[in-house]
C-alpha positions in Angstrom: -102.0 68.1 51.0 -99.9 67.4 47.6 -96.2 66.8 48.2 -94.0 69.7 47.4 -90.6 69.0 44.8 -88.0 71.1 45.4 -87.0 73.0 42.7 -82.6 72.3 44.0 -82.9 69.2 43.9 -81.7 69.4 40.4 -79.9 71.7 39.9 -78.0 70.3 43.6 -77.6 66.6 41.0 -76.6 67.9 37.7 -73.8 69.9 39.8 -72.5 66.8 41.4 -71.7 65.3 37.3 -70.8 68.2 36.2 -67.5 68.1 39.5 -67.1 64.6 38.7 -66.5 64.6 35.2 -64.6 68.1 36.3 -62.8 66.3 38.8 -62.1 62.6 35.6 -60.7 65.1 33.4 -58.1 66.9 36.0 -57.7 63.1 36.9 -56.2 61.4 33.5 -54.6 65.4 33.4 -52.5 64.8 37.1 -51.4 61.6 34.9 -50.6 62.7 32.0 -48.2 66.0 34.1 -47.4 63.3 36.0 -45.6 61.1 33.3 -44.9 64.3 32.0 -42.6 65.2 34.7 -41.5 62.1 35.5 -40.1 62.2 32.1 -38.7 65.1 33.0 -37.2 64.5 36.1 -35.0 60.8 34.0 -34.1 63.3 31.9 -32.5 66.0 34.1 -30.6 63.0 37.0 -29.4 61.3 33.7 -28.0 64.6 32.1 -26.8 65.2 36.0 -25.3 60.9 35.8 -27.6 59.5 38.6 -27.0 55.5 39.1 -29.5 53.6 37.7 -31.9 52.7 40.7 -32.6 57.1 41.1 -33.4 56.7 37.2 -36.1 53.5 37.7 -37.2 55.3 40.8 -38.1 58.4 39.1 -39.5 57.0 36.2 -41.7 54.8 38.2 -45.8 54.8 37.5 -44.7 56.7 33.8 -42.4 53.9 33.0 -44.8 51.6 33.2 -47.5 54.0 31.6 -45.6 54.1 28.5 -44.9 50.3 28.4 -48.5 49.5 29.0 -49.3 52.5 25.3 -46.0 50.9 24.1 -47.1 48.5 20.9 -44.5 45.6 20.9 -42.2 45.0 17.7 -42.7 41.1 16.4 -38.7 40.3 15.6 -38.1 38.9 12.3 -37.5 35.2 12.0 -33.3 35.1 10.8 -32.9 32.9 7.8 -29.0 32.3 7.5 -28.2 29.6 7.5 -31.6 27.9 5.9 -32.7 26.2 2.6 -33.6 28.0 -0.5 -34.3 26.8 -4.0 -32.5 29.2 -6.2 -29.1 29.9 -6.8 -27.6 33.5 -6.1 -31.4 34.2 -5.2 -31.5 37.6 -3.0 -34.1 38.3 -0.1 -33.9 40.9 2.7 -34.3 40.3 6.2 -34.0 42.5 8.9 -32.0 45.4 6.6 -29.5 42.5 5.7 -29.5 40.8 2.6 -29.2 37.2 1.8 -28.0 35.4 -1.2 -29.3 32.0 -1.4 -24.8 30.3 -1.7 -24.0 26.2 -2.8 -22.4 26.0 0.1 -19.6 23.9 1.1 -21.4 20.5 1.9 -23.1 21.5 -1.3 -26.9 22.3 0.3 -28.2 25.4 -1.1 -28.5 27.7 2.0 -29.4 31.7 3.0 -26.4 33.4 3.5 -25.1 37.4 4.3 -24.0 39.1 1.3 -20.3 38.9 2.7 -20.2 35.5 4.0 -21.9 33.8 0.9 -19.0 36.4 -1.5 -16.4 34.6 1.5 -18.0 30.9 0.4 -18.3 30.9 -3.3 -14.5 33.0 -3.4 -12.8 30.0 -1.4 -15.1 26.9 -3.4 -14.4 28.7 -7.1 -11.3 29.0 -6.0 -10.6 24.9 -4.8 -12.9 24.7 -8.2 -9.7 25.7 -9.9 -7.1 24.2 -7.6 -8.7 20.8 -8.5 -9.4 21.7 -12.7 -5.2 22.8 -12.0 -3.9 19.7 -10.7 -6.4 17.7 -12.4 -4.8 19.3 -16.3 -0.9 19.2 -15.1 -1.9 14.9 -14.4 -3.7 14.5 -17.8 -0.8 16.8 -19.2 2.0 14.5 -17.6 0.0 11.3 -18.6 -0.1 12.7 -22.2 4.5 13.4 -21.3 5.0 10.3 -20.6 2.9 8.7 -22.7 4.6 10.5 -25.6 7.6 9.6 -24.6 7.1 5.7 -23.3 5.8 5.6 -27.4 8.6 7.3 -28.9 11.5 5.0 -26.9 8.8 1.9 -28.2 10.1 3.7 -31.4 13.2 4.0 -31.1 13.8 1.0 -30.6 11.8 -1.1 -33.0 14.0 1.7 -35.4 17.2 0.5 -33.9 16.4 -3.2 -34.0 15.1 -3.2 -37.5 18.1 -0.9 -38.2 19.8 -4.1 -36.8 18.7 -6.9 -38.4 19.0 -5.0 -41.3 22.8 -4.9 -41.4 22.8 -8.4 -40.0 21.5 -8.9 -43.1 23.5 -6.7 -45.2 26.6 -7.9 -43.9 25.6 -12.3 -44.6 25.0 -11.5 -47.8 28.2 -9.3 -48.5 30.3 -12.8 -46.7 28.0 -14.3 -49.1 29.1 -13.4 -51.9 32.3 -12.8 -50.7 32.8 -17.0 -50.7 31.4 -16.5 -53.5 33.2 -14.6 -55.7 36.4 -17.0 -53.6 34.4 -20.1 -55.1 34.5 -18.3 -58.2 37.5 -17.5 -58.2 38.9 -20.9 -57.7 37.2 -22.4 -60.0 38.1 -19.8 -62.5 41.7 -21.1 -61.5 41.4 -24.7 -61.9 40.1 -24.1 -64.9 42.4 -21.9 -65.9 44.9 -24.7 -64.4 44.6 -27.7 -66.2 43.9 -25.5 -69.3 47.3 -24.9 -69.1 48.1 -28.5 -68.2 49.9 -29.8 -70.9 48.2 -32.9 -72.3 49.2 -36.4 -70.6 52.0 -38.3 -72.6 50.1 -41.5 -73.5 52.2 -44.4 -72.7 53.1 -46.9 -76.2 52.1 -50.1 -75.8 55.0 -52.4 -74.1 55.6 -55.3 -76.7 54.6 -58.3 -75.1 52.3 -57.7 -73.1 48.3 -57.4 -73.3 46.9 -54.9 -76.1 43.8 -55.1 -74.0 44.9 -53.2 -71.1 45.8 -49.4 -70.7 49.8 -49.2 -70.3 49.4 -46.7 -68.1 48.9 -49.5 -65.0 50.4 -52.0 -63.7 47.7 -55.5 -64.0 45.0 -55.2 -66.6 43.0 -52.1 -67.0 40.4 -52.1 -69.7 41.2 -49.7 -72.6 37.2 -47.8 -73.0 36.2 -44.8 -72.9 35.7 -44.6 -69.2 36.6 -47.0 -66.6 35.9 -46.7 -63.1 36.8 -49.3 -59.5 34.3 -51.6 -58.9 32.3 -50.7 -56.1 32.8 -47.0 -56.1 30.2 -44.3 -56.8 31.5 -44.5 -61.2 28.8 -45.2 -63.8 32.2 -47.4 -65.9 31.2 -48.0 -68.8 34.0 -50.6 -67.5 35.2 -51.1 -64.6 38.2 -52.9 -62.7 39.2 -54.3 -59.5 42.4 -53.1 -57.0 44.3 -51.6 -55.7 45.9 -51.3 -59.4 49.4 -49.5 -59.7 49.9 -46.4 -61.5 52.7 -46.8 -63.4 52.5 -43.7 -66.5 49.3 -40.9 -66.3 45.9 -41.6 -63.9 43.6 -40.8 -66.8 40.6 -43.0 -65.9 41.4 -40.8 -62.5 41.5 -44.2 -60.4 44.3 -43.1 -57.9 42.1 -40.8 -55.9 44.5 -39.6 -53.5 47.3 -39.8 -56.6 49.7 -42.4 -54.5 50.8 -43.9 -57.4 47.6 -47.4 -56.4 44.7 -46.9 -58.0 41.0 -48.8 -56.8 42.6 -49.3 -53.2 39.5 -50.4 -51.3 
């Protein structure tokens, strides 16, 4: 007897498949509805001032479901105080603008714009103060040198003026001495010219006619007579002492005491 297949069997299988798919759809829909309802409850509780524990319990699976579906946002790596290469270069990181700045240690690093401005202004002020101090020191050194040079020049000029004054005074004194000597010589010459000629002693009868009668003893009569042993150059010499009895025409009595050629 041939096998008889029931025509209702396939229909039952298709019905079960349909029911299974519908149950899965309803399960997914229910899960979505449950997450939405949980979120609504959280919002209501938050608005009513519910405690955190109640909010966490209400969120429950919905919160976990949201966490599962959320995509993790990568945290940007901070660049503050990291090295850079070009001064005043700019870069935007995490919504902030960073400027490549030379810090107080001399390094080039990324600083946020506000901090970069503060550091730059501080370094500029320090550089300006240093430059001003160096200029003040240089000006003071130049002023000190100028004052020292002027003092040295003034001292040299004063010394030169004093030397010239001393030389002028010495010349004036020498001129005065010379003038006095010239005057004395002129007076002597004038006195000699005004003096009457010395009387010529007449020979005394009975005396030696070859002896000058102005002297006792025999002083030869010659163009010039000097004391023997003296510095005179003659041509005639006489050895003393000899008494001057008339006029000392040969200048033999040097001290004018009446005795000639005493030495």
